[in-house]
N, C-alpha and C positions, 0 to 999 in steps of 0.2 A: 165926282169927288176930287178929281185931280185939279180942280180949280184953286186948290190951296197950295199948289206947287208950280214951279216953272223951271225950265232949264236955262242955264247960263254958264259962262266959263268957271271952271273949278281950279283951285290951287292944287288939288290932289291929282287930277288927270283930265285933260280935255274939257268936255262938258260935264256938268253935274246937275243934280236935282235939288232945288232949294225951296224951303217953306216960304210961302207968301203971307201966311197967317199962322198963329199958334195952333199946333196940333197936339191934342191931349193923348197921354198914354192910353193905348188900347184902341184909339180911333182908326177906322178904315181910311187909309190915305187914297187908295184907288186900286184899279185892276190893271194888270199887265196886258196891254192890247197888242194884237198882231196876228199874223197869219200862221197856220200850222207849219211846223218845221220837222224834218226827219233827219237833219244833220246839224252839227254844231256850227255856230257862227258868232260873230261879234255881239249881237244883241239877242241871242237865243236864250230864253229861260226854260229850264227843264222842270216840269211839274209832275210829281208822282201821282199816278192814277189809283183808283180804288182797288184795282186788281194787281197792284204792285209794279205796273209798267211805268213808262215815262212818256209824256207828251211834251214836245218842244213848241214854244211860241216865239216866233221871230218878231221881236218888238218893233212897233211903229209909233207908239205913243211916247210921251215925255218920260215915263219911267224907264225907258231903255237906257237913259243916261245915268242911272244910279251907279255910284262908285263904291268900291270895296273898303271895308274896315273890319278888323278883328274885334272892334268894339262898336258894333252897329247900333243905330237908333231906330231901325225899322227891320221887319222880317216878313217874308212871304208865307202865307198859308194858302197853298195852291197858287192861283194867279193873283190873289188879293194881298195887298201890302198893308201892314198894320204898324202903328207906332209902338215901340218898346218902352218909351218913356216920353215925357213931355218934350216937345220940340218947339223952339222959339222961332218966330218969323225971322227969315234971313239965314237960318241954319241949314247946312247941307244935310240931306238925307243919305244915309250910308247903310249898306247891308253886307253881310259876310258872304262872300262868293263860295266858300266851302273849303274843304281840306286841301285842295290843290293850291290854295292861296295862303297856306299856313305860315309861310315865311314873309308875308307882306303885311305891314302894319295896317 
């Protein structure tokens, strides 16, 4: 699925993830790939487990370069990333990092 996105320099911060084709609202963009992690890190995504615990994934794929926005156009459901609205080719994909980032646009 991640064949519709690529990483490249972002005006927001460092590298970003950009659509290479139109992505429709509700489409699966891809899965966050990486090794299990038990400590926080730059590219660690925390995913809630069925029993209410948390599993960390230390990102190795292109989605590790997703940047933050309080007005995201994608969101995770577990390790799967979905489009919240239609995303045009060339547009940067952004997700909300959470409450710790409440003061960052």
